[in-house]
N, C-alpha and C positions, 0 to 999 in steps of 0.2 A: 788908641780911644775904648776901646772896649773891656780894656782890662780896668782903665780907671771906674767905668759906670758901674762894673762887676764887684770893684773892692770897695766902691761907695754908697753902692743903692741900700735901700732900706727893707726891712719886712714889711711884707705885707700881712694881713691876719697873722700875727705873728703868735697867738696862742692857738692854731690849729694844732689838732691831735691827728696821731696816725690812725689810719683807716684798718680797720681789721676783719677779719672775714673766719668762721668757724663751719666749714664743712658738717652736713649733717650725718655723714660716714663716718668723722673722726673727732675727736675732742680736742687735735691741734688747730690752733689758729695761725693764720696766716696773715701775714701785712701786705697791703695792696698798695698803700701811698703812705710815703713815711713823714713825718715829722718835718718842721725846719730844720737842718742839719748843719755844721759848719764841717767842710773838709781840711784835710791836713797842711793846705794851704791856706788857711784862714780866711776863706770863701764862703758865704751864708749861701745855702741851695736849698729850692724846695721844688718837688717836682712840678707843682702845678703856677707857682710863680716866679723858678727861675730864681735869678739872683736878687728880685726883690724890684722894688720901686725905684726910679730913677732918683738921683736926689742931685739935683743940679748946683746948689750950693757947694756941697762937700767936692762933686766930681771937678767943678772950677778952682777949690782952690788945692786940691791933689794935683792937678794940671799944672800951677805955674810953676816954673823950675822944672816939669818931668822933663826929661831926656832921651829914656827909652826901658821899654822891658828890661832890657839886658841891665842895666844899672839898677836893677831892684832885685833881680831873682837871679841875677849872675848868668845868663842866657848867652850861648858862645854868641858874637858878634862876626858881621859880615855876611856878605848875601842874603836873602829874602829867609830870613828866620822864621815868618808864619807861614811859610809854605810846607814845613815839617811833616811828614807825612811816616810813619811806623808801622810798622804792621810786626804780631806776633800769632802766632798759634798755641794751643796746647799740648801740655805736656804729656806722655803718657797716651793711653788708646784714642784711636780717632774717632770711633764709635762709639756710643754709649747707650744705652738703655734704659730710660725713666720709668719704671712701676709705681702705679698708687703705694702709698702705705705712710711712711713719715714726713715730716714739713720737705726737707730736701733730701731728695731722691739721689740727683747726680750734683755731685761737686768734682769742678775740673781744674786744675790750675795751670796758668798760662807760663809758657817760654818767658826770662826775662827781657825786659826791652835794655837794649847794650848801650844804645845810645846815652851818656852821662850828664849830655848838655841839653836834651830836650826836655820837656815841660809839656803838660798835657792841655789841651785845647778840647777840641768836642772828641769824646770816644766813640767808635763806630764799633756794634759788634755785629758779625754775622754769623747766622749759624741756621742749619738746613736739617728741617725735620721731617721724619719719615711714618709715615700712618700704618703701623703694623697691628691696629685694633682689629683689623678683618671688616668695617663699617666705615663709612664716612664719617670725620673727623670735624668737631671747630676747632681750629687751634688756639682760639680763646680760651680752652683748658689748659693751656700751660703759662707757665709765667715765668720770665727769665732775669735772674738778678747777676750785678758785676758787683766784685769785691776790689777793694786794694788795702793793701796793710802796708804800713811802713813804722817808724821809729818814733812817728806822732798819734798813732794811732790807724783804727782800719773806718774805711768808706764803703757805705751799701747805697747803691745804686737802683730801685726795680725800672727796668728797661722795657720790659714788657709787663702789665699786671696782670692777673688772671682776669679773665670773661671780658676783656675791654676790646678783645682782638676776633674779628669776624673774617673768617676767609672767603673771597669770593672765587670761587672753584669754575670748570668748564661747565659748557653747556651738555658738553658728549660724557660727562664723566658717567661711570660705569661701576656695576656692582662688582663683588669678587666673581659672583659668577658668569660676568658679562655681558649682562640684561643693564638694560638702560636705568638709572640711579632715577628716583621719585625725584620731582621739581623739588621736594623741600630737601634734597641732599645736592644739586645743584652748587649751592654757595658753601659747600665744606670740602675739607679734602678728601679726595678720593681712596679709598681701602688701598691701601699700598703703593697710593702716591706719596711725590716729595713735595717739599716748598721750602726755597730760601728766605728768610727773614733778616731783613737788614735796621736794624734797632740805634738808636742813638741816646745820649747823656753829656751835660754840663756837670755835672755831682763832682767831678775829680778836675776841674778845673783850675789851673795853676798847680798841679804837684807835679813832683819830679819823678819822671815815668821810671826809670833804673831803679830809683829807691825803693820803688812800690811791690811788691808782692801781688799778683792778679789772680784772681780767680773769679768762675761763674757758677751760679746753682741755675737746675730748669727744676721746675715742680709741675708735677701732673695733678691738677685737682679735680679733674673728671673722668678720666679712663680708668676703668679697670685693668687696663690691659695696657701691654708695652709700646712706648712711642720713642725712636729713637731720633738720638742727637748727635749730628756728623758736622764734618769741616765746620767748625768754628773758626772764626779769627778775630781779632781786637786789631783795629787800626785807629791809631790816635791822629788828631789834627793838630800841629801846632797851635800856640798862643797867636 
């Protein structure tokens, strides 16, 4: 049912423009929210509106004679195909530092998904952030983006836009010298601290996993010192 509703949904606010930001310390413009896009499986998606507004008439029309997703996109048959869960990790270094400078500070490719019969449902990315700045950090200064590229083009999803996340830290947060942190710093990621973030997107819904090259980019838009990114994994939950 979800496949039909997503495929037949209508765009809401179809002319909504991309939201961008230019930090005062650079002339580089950063995209914080994408406009409507169509992924390489033909699904429209917007980070605010998802697949759009349900079109009941179109959904009913498509559902007539609808047997299964397998008959439309060639998914494997047999078993609980909707429970597909596949995980991959980045190729290359396990830990990378992202410094302030250009628009894209860190670009990391993932190892390929090997199941040739699997298609993307909800995509989940886990990433561990380490604060190496020497001071409490609001991790909302980071932006995390995920990309897929196949023969039909490239799709980008901003999983964590900059300036939209605020870390709720520990009341026992300490300064680098061991003294208690100020109240204003308690809500931040303490110096030397780590935090794993889990973010999701449906922007790649319906795309064939093994046919895509996956990569993520991390942007540091606020700190002048390095912030480490490690233990990144990408998990796809089947349609």
